[in-house]
C-alpha positions as CSV (number, residue, x, y, z in Angstrom):
1,X,0.0,0.2,-0.1
2,X,2.6,2.5,0.7
3,X,4.2,2.2,-2.8
4,X,0.8,2.8,-4.2
5,X,0.6,6.0,-2.3
6,X,4.0,7.2,-3.2
7,X,3.1,6.6,-6.7
8,X,0.0,8.8,-6.3
9,X,1.9,11.3,-4.2
10,X,4.5,11.5,-7.0
11,X,1.8,11.9,-9.8
12,X,0.2,14.8,-7.9
13,X,3.7,16.6,-7.7
14,X,4.2,15.9,-11.3
15,X,1.0,17.3,-12.2
16,X,1.5,20.1,-10.1
17,X,4.4,20.8,-11.9
18,X,2.7,20.7,-15.1
19,X,0.0,23.2,-14.1
20,X,2.9,25.7,-12.9
21,X,4.7,25.6,-16.4
22,X,1.4,26.1,-18.1
23,X,0.3,28.8,-15.9
24,X,3.8,30.6,-16.4
25,X,3.5,30.0,-20.2
26,X,0.0,31.6,-20.4
27,X,1.1,34.9,-19.1
28,X,3.4,35.0,-22.3
29,X,1.2,33.5,-25.0
30,X,-2.5,32.2,-25.5
31,X,-1.3,29.8,-28.4
32,X,-2.3,26.5,-27.1
33,X,-0.2,24.8,-29.5
34,X,2.8,26.6,-28.3
35,X,1.9,26.0,-24.6
36,X,1.6,22.1,-25.4
37,X,5.0,22.1,-27.4
38,X,6.5,24.1,-24.4
39,X,5.1,21.6,-21.4
40,X,6.2,18.6,-23.7
41,X,9.6,20.1,-24.1
42,X,9.9,20.5,-20.1
43,X,9.1,16.7,-19.9
44,X,11.1,13.7,-20.2
45,X,10.2,11.4,-23.1
46,X,7.0,9.1,-22.2
47,X,6.9,11.2,-18.7
48,X,3.3,12.4,-19.1
49,X,2.3,8.9,-20.5
50,X,3.8,7.0,-17.5
51,X,1.9,9.6,-15.0
52,X,-1.5,9.1,-16.5
53,X,-1.2,5.2,-16.7
54,X,0.0,5.0,-13.4
55,X,-3.0,7.0,-12.3
56,X,-5.2,4.9,-14.5
57,X,-4.0,1.7,-13.1
58,X,-5.0,3.1,-9.7
59,X,-8.3,4.2,-10.9
60,X,-9.0,1.0,-12.3
61,X,-8.1,-0.8,-9.1
62,X,-10.1,1.5,-7.3
63,X,-13.3,0.7,-9.3
64,X,-12.9,-3.0,-9.1
65,X,-12.7,-2.9,-5.6
66,X,-15.7,-0.8,-5.4
67,X,-17.5,-3.2,-7.3
68,X,-16.2,-6.0,-5.3
69,X,-17.5,-4.6,-2.2
70,X,-20.9,-3.6,-3.5
71,X,-21.2,-7.3,-4.4
72,X,-20.0,-8.4,-0.9
73,X,-22.5,-5.8,0.7
74,X,-25.2,-7.5,-1.5
75,X,-24.3,-10.9,-0.3
76,X,-24.2,-9.5,3.5
77,X,-27.7,-8.4,3.2
78,X,-28.8,-11.8,2.0
79,X,-26.9,-13.7,4.6
80,X,-28.8,-11.2,7.0
81,X,-32.2,-11.9,5.5
82,X,-31.5,-15.7,5.9
83,X,-30.5,-15.3,9.7
84,X,-33.6,-13.3,10.3
85,X,-35.8,-15.9,8.6
86,X,-34.2,-18.6,10.5
87,X,-34.9,-16.7,13.8
88,X,-38.5,-16.4,12.9
89,X,-38.6,-20.2,12.2
90,X,-37.1,-20.8,15.9
91,X,-39.8,-18.4,17.3
92,X,-42.5,-20.3,15.6
93,X,-41.1,-23.5,17.1
94,X,-41.0,-22.0,20.5
95,X,-44.4,-20.8,20.0
96,X,-45.6,-24.2,19.0
97,X,-43.8,-26.0,22.0
98,X,-45.5,-23.4,24.4
99,X,-48.8,-23.9,22.8
100,X,-48.5,-27.7,22.9
101,X,-47.4,-27.4,26.6
102,X,-50.3,-25.1,27.4
103,X,-47.8,-22.9,28.8
104,X,-48.4,-19.0,28.9
105,X,-45.3,-17.9,30.4
106,X,-41.9,-19.4,31.0
107,X,-38.5,-18.1,32.5
108,X,-35.1,-19.4,32.1
109,X,-31.6,-18.9,32.4
110,X,-31.4,-17.4,28.7
111,X,-34.6,-15.3,28.9
112,X,-38.2,-15.4,29.1
113,X,-41.1,-16.3,27.0
114,X,-44.7,-15.1,27.2
115,X,-47.8,-14.9,25.7
116,X,-49.8,-11.4,25.5
117,X,-53.2,-10.2,24.2
118,X,-51.3,-8.6,21.1
119,X,-51.7,-4.9,19.9
120,X,-54.6,-4.0,17.8
121,X,-53.5,-3.2,14.4
122,X,-55.9,-2.3,11.5
123,X,-55.2,-4.4,8.4
124,X,-56.2,-3.3,4.6
125,X,-57.9,-6.0,3.1
126,X,-59.2,-4.0,-0.1
127,X,-58.0,-0.8,-1.1
128,X,-60.6,-0.1,-3.5
129,X,-63.1,0.2,-0.6
130,X,-61.2,2.6,1.5
131,X,-62.5,6.1,1.3
132,X,-60.7,8.5,-1.1
133,X,-59.7,10.8,1.7
134,X,-57.2,8.3,3.0
135,X,-55.2,8.6,0.0
136,X,-52.2,10.9,-0.6
137,X,-51.7,12.2,-4.1
138,X,-47.9,12.4,-4.8
139,X,-46.9,13.8,-8.1
140,X,-43.9,12.2,-9.9
141,X,-41.8,14.2,-12.1
142,X,-41.5,12.9,-15.8
143,X,-37.8,13.4,-15.9
144,X,-37.5,12.0,-19.5
145,X,-40.2,14.2,-21.0
146,X,-38.8,17.5,-19.0
147,X,-35.3,16.8,-20.3
148,X,-36.4,16.0,-23.8
149,X,-38.6,19.4,-23.8
150,X,-35.9,21.6,-22.0
151,X,-33.0,20.6,-24.5
152,X,-35.4,21.2,-27.2
153,X,-36.3,24.8,-26.1
154,X,-32.4,25.3,-25.3
155,X,-31.6,24.4,-29.1
156,X,-34.2,26.8,-30.4
157,X,-33.1,29.7,-28.1
158,X,-29.1,29.0,-29.3
159,X,-30.4,28.8,-32.8
160,X,-32.3,32.3,-32.6
161,X,-29.5,33.9,-30.7
162,X,-26.8,32.9,-33.6
163,X,-29.2,33.8,-36.5
164,X,-27.2,36.8,-38.2
165,X,-30.4,37.5,-40.1
166,X,-32.6,38.8,-37.3
167,X,-32.6,42.1,-36.0
168,X,-32.2,42.7,-32.2
169,X,-36.2,43.3,-32.1
170,X,-37.1,40.4,-34.0
171,X,-34.4,38.1,-32.0
172,X,-36.4,39.4,-28.8
173,X,-39.7,38.5,-30.2
174,X,-38.8,35.0,-31.4
175,X,-37.0,34.5,-27.7
176,X,-40.3,35.7,-26.0
177,X,-42.4,33.1,-28.1
178,X,-40.4,30.2,-26.9
179,X,-42.0,28.1,-24.1
180,X,-40.7,28.9,-20.4
181,X,-39.6,26.2,-17.9
182,X,-39.5,27.7,-14.7
183,X,-37.2,25.5,-12.0
184,X,-35.1,24.3,-15.0
185,X,-31.5,25.2,-16.0
186,X,-29.7,23.7,-18.8
187,X,-26.1,22.9,-17.2
188,X,-23.1,20.7,-18.6
189,X,-22.0,17.7,-16.8
190,X,-20.1,18.1,-13.6
191,X,-17.7,15.6,-14.9
192,X,-17.1,15.8,-18.7
193,X,-13.8,13.4,-18.3
194,X,-14.5,9.9,-19.6
195,X,-12.3,7.0,-18.7
196,X,-12.6,3.8,-20.4
197,X,-10.8,0.6,-19.8
198,X,-7.6,-0.8,-21.8
199,X,-8.1,-2.2,-25.3
200,X,-8.5,-6.0,-25.4
201,X,-5.0,-7.6,-25.4
202,X,-3.4,-4.8,-23.5
203,X,-2.6,-4.3,-20.0
């Protein structure tokens, strides 16, 4: 584990160095190609590839560990359900034994067992006959339709904004005619970075 932490720490230092170089060059030029060429010149051959490959190795390992632990959690829940069902079975056996022996209460070294009158608990046997005032209306947001409509409106808005044939007045009129969706904003994904696993046959 120590070697992995060291690798990540070293990668952080390398990335911090690259950022510092980039920030410095950016004060001299805004040419992205020139910035890239300068950064590549500051790094040893293959150094950046080694940094990213090292981090990807840690990333894939962490994802695999997360998946394994999620699967383990599912098994634990299943085992807990089995144990609970077994406990219920034992309780039923105790009930049968107490009933057969005509005992209403019993005490022993590991606890006591007794019958009570039980608590009164209403049980719905037919929901269709229950008065309507006992039902709560819970609105459900149709996210699929909302997303579709919001993106369509956004695309129309962008098209109007970039239409050079429209005057400012006509552009404002066209924008005003678009449907409004209060409470909804169009945002880009919080994390645009996508990571895929290595190609088949590669490690």
